[in-house]
N, C-alpha and C positions, 0 to 999 in steps of 0.2 A: 504493499499499499504506499503511495507516495508520500513523502513527508510534506508538511505545510509550512511554506516560507512565505512571508509577506514583505516584499522589498518595496520600500517607498520610492516614488518618483523624486527627482531632484527638484528643489524649489526654484522654479524658472523666474520668479519675480525678484530674486536676488542676483540674477545674472547681470542685469544692466548695472546695478550698483557696484558689483565686483569689477566689471569692465571699465567703469568710470574710475575707480581707485587705481586700477592698473595703468590706465592712460594718463593719469595725472602725475605719475613718477617722473623724476627728471631724466627723461630719455625720449629719443624719437618714438612715435607710435609703433608698436610691434617690433621694436628693435631687440627685445630679449627672446624673441622667437617662441620656441616650444616652452620655454620657461613661463611665458605669459599665459598659454593655454593650460599649462600644468597648475599654475596658481589659481586660475579660474575654476579648474575642476576641483582642487582641494577645498576651496571655499564653498563651492556647491555641495560637495559631498558632506561637509561639516556644517553647511547652513550658517556659515559665519563669514563676516568681512575681515576677521582676524583669527584665521585657523591656526592650529598648533599641532605638532606631531609629538604624541606622547607614548613612550615606552615601545618603540617599534620591535616587532617580533617576527621571526621566521620559524615556522613549523615545517620540520621535514617528515613527511610520512613514508615509512619503509615497508615494502612488502615484496613477496616472491611470487613467481608466476609458472604455472604449470607448463605453459608453451615451451619453456627452456628445454624440456625433455626432447622436443622435436628439433633441436639444433639451430636455434634461430639467434643465438648469441655467441660472441667470441669469447666470453667469459663465463665461468662456472657459476652456479647459483650461490655457492658458498660466499662469493664476493659481497652480497648484500649484507650479511651479518658482519663480515670483516669491515666493511666500510661504515656500518653503524657504530662500531667500536672506535673507528678512526675518528668519526664525528664527535663521539663522546670524550675522546682523548684530546680533542682540539686540534688534530693534525690535518683535516681536510680543507680544501679551498674555502668552503663556505664558513668553516670554523674560523679561519684566519681573517677573512673579510668581515664577518660579523663582529669579531673583536675589534677590528680596526675602527668600525663605524658605530660601535656600542649598541649592537642589535642583539636582543635576547634571541637565543638559539635553543630550540628544544626539539627532541626527536621523537616521534611517535611510532611505536611498533604497531603497524596495521596488520601485518601478516608475514613476518620474517620466518623463514623455515629453519628455526633454531630456537633454542632456549637461551634468552639474552639475560645477562646478569643485571641486577637492579642498579640504578645510577640516578642521581638527582635530576639529571637532564633528560632521562628516558621515561616516557609515558607508555605504560602497557595498556594498549587498546586492541590486542591481537584478536582477529576474527578467526583465523585458522592458520596453520603453518603453510602459507602459500594458497594460490588459487588452483583449480583443476586445469588441465590441459585443454584449451578450447578447440583444439584440432579434433577431439573426440567427444567433448561434451561442454556445456556452459561453464565458464570460468568460475561462476558463483551462483548461488540460488538468489531468488528475488529477495527472499528474507535476509540473507547475508549482505546483499547489496544494500538494502535499506539500513541494516545495523551498522555498516561501515559509514554510510552517509551521516547518520545520527551522531556516530562517534566523532567524525570530523567537525560536525556543528558544535558538539559539546566542547571540544578543545578550544575552538574560537571563542565560545562564550566564556570560558574560564580566562582567557587572556583579556577579553573585553572587561570582565569584572575587576581584573587587577589593574585597570587604567590604560590598557593599550587601545589606540585608536588608528594604528597603521600596521598592517599585517601582510605577510607574504608567505607562499607556500612552496616548499621544494619536495624533492622525492628522491628515492633510492629504491631500485628494484631491478635486478638483472632480468632482461626480457621485456621490460616495460615499454621500449620503443615499438615492439610489435603490437601490444595492446593499444598503444596511442595511434598507431597508423590504422588499426582496424576501426577504432572509434571515429577518426577523422574521415576515412573512406566512406564508412556507412552513413554518417550523419551529414556530410557535404555533398556527396556524389562525385568528388573528384576521383580520378583513376587511382587504383591501388599503387601503380608504379609512382605517381606524384607524392604519395603519402609515406612511402616506406624508404628508410634511409639506412645508412650503415651502423647507426647505433654506437656500440662501443668499439667499433673499428673492423667492421667485417670486409674481407677482400671481395673481389668480384664474384668468385664462385660461391662464397658463403651468402653474399646478397642475393644471388639468384635463388639459391635454396631457400632463403627467407621468404622471397616472393612466391615460390611454389607452394610452400607450407601455408602461408596466409591466404592464398587463393583457395586452397583446398578447405580451409576453415571457413572461409566466406560461403563457398558452395554448400557446405554442411548446414550453415545457420542462416538460410535465406530468409526466414520469417522474422528474425530479429532486426526490426526497423525503427521501433519507437525508442526515444532516447534512453529510458531506464532498461529496456530490454537490452538494447545494444550494450549498455554499461555492464550489465550482469553477464551477458554472454562472452564479452570479449575484454573486459576491464580487469583491473587489479584492485586489491583491497586498498592500497595506498591511493590509487586514482579515484575510487569511489568516495574515500574520505575527503579528498580534496574537493570534490563536487559539493558535498555537504558543507565543507568549510567555506567555500566561496559564497554559497548561498546564505549561510548565517552571518558572515561578515558583512555582506551587503545589506541584510535585514537590519543589522545593527548600526548601519551608517558608517562603518569603517572604511578607511581607505585601503585599497588591495593592491598590492604590487605583484604583478604577474611575471613569472620567470619564462622558461623556454617551452620546447615543444610538448613535452608530457604534461607539464602544468597547463599548458594551452589547451590541450585536448580535454582535460578535465573541466576547464572553463567552457569549452565547447559544449559539453553535455549540460553544464549548469545554465547556459545561456538558452539553450533549447527548451529547458524547463521554465526559466524566468528571464526573459531578455533584458530586463532592467539591471541585472547584475553587472553588465558591462559599464554602466554609468559610474560605477565605483572602482573601476580597474584602470591602473596605469600599467602600461606595457614596458617593461624594463629594457628588453633588447629583442633583436632577431637573431636566432642562432644559425649555425651553419648545418644544423641537421636538416636533411631533405624533407620538404614539406612545411617547414615552419613559417617561411614567408607567405605561402599560400594560405596557411591556417591564419595568419594575421589579417590577411586580406578579407577572410570571412568576417572578421570583427570590424573592418575599416579602421584598423589600429595603426598608430604611427608610434613605433618604439622609440625609447630614448637613446638607445646605444646600439651599435653594430660592431661588435669586438671579435665576430667569428668564434664565439663560445659554442660548445656543445657538451657541456658537462652536466647540466642539471644541478641538483642539490640546492637550488636557490641562490646559485652563485650570482646570477644576473641581477637579482633583487638587491643583494647587498651592494654590489657595484653601482647601481642606479640611485640607491637611496640619497646620496649627497645632492644629487640634482633636485630631488624633491624637497630637501632641506633648503636649498638656494631658492627655489620657487617661493617657499613659505616665508623666508627671511627677507626677500626683497619686497614682497607684498606688505609685510608688517613694518619693516624698518627704513626702507629706502624713503627719501625725502620727496615730497611733492614739488611742483614748480613754485607754488605759493609759499611753501615753507622754506624753501632754499633761496627764494627771491630771484629765481632765474626766469628770464623772459621765454616765451614760447608762442 
């Protein structure tokens, strides 16, 4: 049964006042480019002429995928649990960037195929030890999918209650580019070839094998066409949790920083359920993973960065966050022409 999210539309009456405030700053009109549209969006999301970024947080959802059994990844499934340990030890890229920018980093065990040791930064929300192989059966049941979405929403609400108003979602899960490609293909109608990439670094032969496997899976599950059915059939527990997380964050009026390809396909599912979720989303970057630019086109999104990233983990979020800070600080602290005594 679908979860009930109520996402408020942005207050359009505030738009003119925000734009006037931006235009009165000591600069030529539009000269701060994307920072101006970013400041406008943050103000609208927070329904405020003086928005603030409070306690920014990245939640990394980790889960394993049964489709890995069919040879679609260059890395073994054990890497998922190993990378979770690396996150918790502070050694991963996102760990370093989150520390650099004072962003809270928490890891959510959505469905890692291992027994993970307890840690202050690890949240146990495990649905099961990985999904099933969607080449032979749906990755998860409808009930498991709903449970995962609710778990993602619950984690966002906890951060909101702690004072966070700016949040982003990363992921870790060997095999999850296969799930993401299937979600993108089935929900956009774009060809499978445009949606499938090299993931963790497949060579040409491995990429061709991945395409063959995924096409066979599509043929088996022709009836899965509705967003939640597609998610349950081809998704991962970490992807389903991100879907619920996006929807809850938007419902709470939080600003959402969107990472790369896999996080983007979770947002695709969320947007098919509740289109207004996109109003609260800032797209951090375009990755070099095959299909991500085409996915961003589906959202009419203009990403902040193009650094040829393809790491996941929420790394693009942490790198883009300082731009968000700059947009807010210029809106709140930059002098107006009148204040500075500058003619215009």
